[in-house]
C-alpha positions, 0 to 999 in steps of 0.5 A: 500500500502506498500513500497515494493508494489510500487516504489513511496511514495505519488508520490515521488520516494525514490531515489528523497527523498534520493537525497534531504536528501543528498543535505541538508546534503551537504549544512549544512556541506559545509560552512567553517569558524566559527560562534561565539556567538552574541556580545552585543550591545555597544553604539558608544559613549562609544566604544574605538576608533578604530586604524587607518592607519594600515600599514604592511611591510615585510623586511628581513623575518619579518613583521612590523606593525604600526598604529595610535590611534585617540583621540575620545572625550568622548570615553574611553582611550585605554590601549592596542592593540590586533593584529590578523593575518590570513594566506593564502598559495598557496594551501588554499581555495581562496573563503573561509573567513579568519580565524583570530587568536589573535597573540599578545597584545601591551601595549600603548604607543607602536604603532607597532608590529613585526611578523615572520612566514613562507615565501611564504604566504600572511598574513592579519592583523587587530587590535583592541584597548582595554581599561582597562575594556576589552572593545574593539573597532571596527576592523581596516582595514585589510592589506595584506603583502606577506612574501618572 
């Protein structure tokens, strides 16, 4: 039996095979966001303490961030704080994950950061503490602020 002699191949129509193949391709390409490389495990006792009480306030076209750094017994002392931002506008996908990008590094003892960007967007921020060797903490909670 040849392909041209029959409309089926082992009981499956060619159109069904093509549809299944195309659906598989769509599922692979449909995801948005980025996957990063796996991170090595870090013992909780040696991890830098994560910043707490992250707050964001929009005022006169600027966004002001503040946070607190807790003292964690036995943990390395932080040297700086890395600030990450994600932006969502009215036309952006509402169900897609945020894509955070690093927007700044603040050296201690500073506990604040000023950010400016386009008005009319929602901005999401999170921060991470970092020690002198480059070890980082967990992310802080994420805060949202709209810049008008």
